[in-house]
N, C-alpha and C positions, 0 to 999 in steps of 0.2 A: 256514597260511602265506594261503592265497585270504581268510581270513576276516577278518585282519589288515589288508590290502588292502582288502577291498571296505568295511572301516568306514574308515578312513583317508580312501577317496575320495568316501562320504559327508560326511566332514568339509570337504572341499576343498570340494567342489561347493556345502556349504551355506554357506560361507564365500564360495567368488564372488559368489555368488546374493547375499549381504548387503552386501558390498561393489559391488556390481552397483548395487543398491537404493539405498545412501547417498552415495553417487555422483551417482546421478541424479536425486535429490532437489533443488527447490532451494529456495534459500530467501533473501527478501530480510533486507536487514544492517537493523533496525528500530534509529531512536533514536529522542530526546526532543526535543519541538519546543524545548527551550532549549539542547542539542545542537545538533540541526541550525543552529539560526542563528548561535551561535559555531563551528560549520566555515564559513558562511556567510564571515566576515570574512575565512580565509586562502585559500581555495577556493570559490570564490563560483557556487553550484548551483540552482536552482529546490526549490522544498521539495514534497513530495507529500506532506498529510498523511490518513489513515484516520481518519476519526470512525465509531469503533463502541460498541457496548455487547453488559455480558458476557449477558445476554437476547436479545440477536439472532439468531436465527440465521440470515438470508442473512449477517450477517457473519460466522458463522465458515463461512457453504460457500464464501465472497469467503476468506477466513484458504487455506483447505485447496486448493481449485481455479482460485482468479482469479492469487491472490500467490507459488503456491505455485507454477506454470507457469512450466518455466523459460525460456519467450522473456519474460514479464514482470519475471520477479525478476531477471536479468541487464540488463534495460535501467533499470531502478530503480534497482539497485545502481550502474550507470555514471554515470547521469545525473540523476541525482534526489539528495538527502536525502531516505529515504525516513522518516514518521512515525506512529506510531502513537498514536489521544487516544480517552480513556476518555471518550465526551462526556458522563458522567455520573457522572464518575470523584471522588475529592474533595480529589486533590493540588491544590497552591495552583503559581501559576505565574508567576514572574515576569519580563515579554515586554514586549514595546513602554514602554517606563516606567511600567507598571502592574503591578498584583497579580489575577492571573482565581484566581477560588473556585470552589464549589460550597457556596452555606451554606444550602442545602435539603439537601444530603449526609444519609442518616440510613442507619446502618449496618445491614447484616440486609436491607435492602430489595430485592426483583428489581428494579423500576423505580424510579428516582431522578429527582430533578430536573438538567435538563440545566445542566452546565457553562461559569462565566460566558461561560471561551473559544467556546465549544460556541457561543454566543447571537451574542457577539460577532463570530463567522466564518461569521455566519446560516446556519448547519446547523440545522435545525429537522424533517430524516428520518435514521434512521439505515437504512442506512448512505449515508456524505457521505465523496465524496471533493475537498479543499479545493486548486488547486495556488494555492504563492506563490512571485515573483519572487526575482530571485538579491537584492531588497534584504527580502525577507519582505512586500509589500504582494501581496494578492489579486491573484490573476489571473481564476478559474474556483472552480465546484462543480457535482459530478457527483453526483448523488440517486442513491439505488437501487442496489439490487446489479447488477452487473457480471462478465460470464465474460469472462474472458482474451480472449478474441476480439472482445467490445466494448469493454473497454478498453485493447485496443494501438492502434488507433488516436492516442485523444488523449495518450496519453505520448510520443509521437514528434512531434506537434502543439504541446503546451505547452514541451516541451523546446528545440524546435530555431524557437523564435517564431515558427512558421507562424502562429498564430492571430491574430498583430498584421497579417498579410495580407488576412483574413478577414473582410467586412464585411458579406456578404449569404448568405443561405440556399445562395444557386444554386454563392457560392464553395465556401462547406462540404461541401455537397454531391458538387460537382466533385472537391475532395479527398480524402472517401469512395470516389468511384470509383476515383481513380488511388493511391489508397495498397493498398501492396504486403502484406498478411499474411505473418506466417511464420510462425503457428501453423494444424500441420496439426490439421482437423477431426476 
C-alpha cells in the first residue's frame, strides 16, 4: 500500500511541476502584419514588428529570453499588435496599397536577400524592431539584440505616446532615469 501511495505522490508532484512550468511560461500572441493592420481598423493599437532571420542566433535568444519574459509578453499582448516578420522570407504581402516580395529568395539557402518590406521599413540589421502607430505609420526602429530589461522602457514609451514629448537627448535620459522597471534582475 505504501508503495502505491508513494508512486501516486510522485506522479502528482510531477504533474504539479509541469503545470507550474507551463503556467509560468509567458508567450507573445504573434500575428502576421496583414492581421495586425486589419485589427487596427476595429481596435486601434500600435504595431511592434520583430524582424528576424532563421539563421540569426541573437534573434533566437530574443525570442526565448526577451519576448517570453512574462513582463514583456504581457505588455506586448495588452498594448500592441505584435508581429514576427522573417526579414528574408519568401511570402508575398499586400500592404499599403502595394505588393511586397522577395524576388531574390532562393529555396535552401541559409541566408537570403532581404524582403522588399524589410527594405521598405529601412531595416538593414537583424534583429530589428519597428514600431508603427495606429495608422501603420513608422514611429522608430531599434536595431540589435535587446534583453527584456533593455526593451522594457521602450514599450510603454511608445505605447503611451511619450516619444512625442521627447525632443532632446536630455529629455530621453531623464525619461530613462525615472523609468521604474518591473523586471527583477
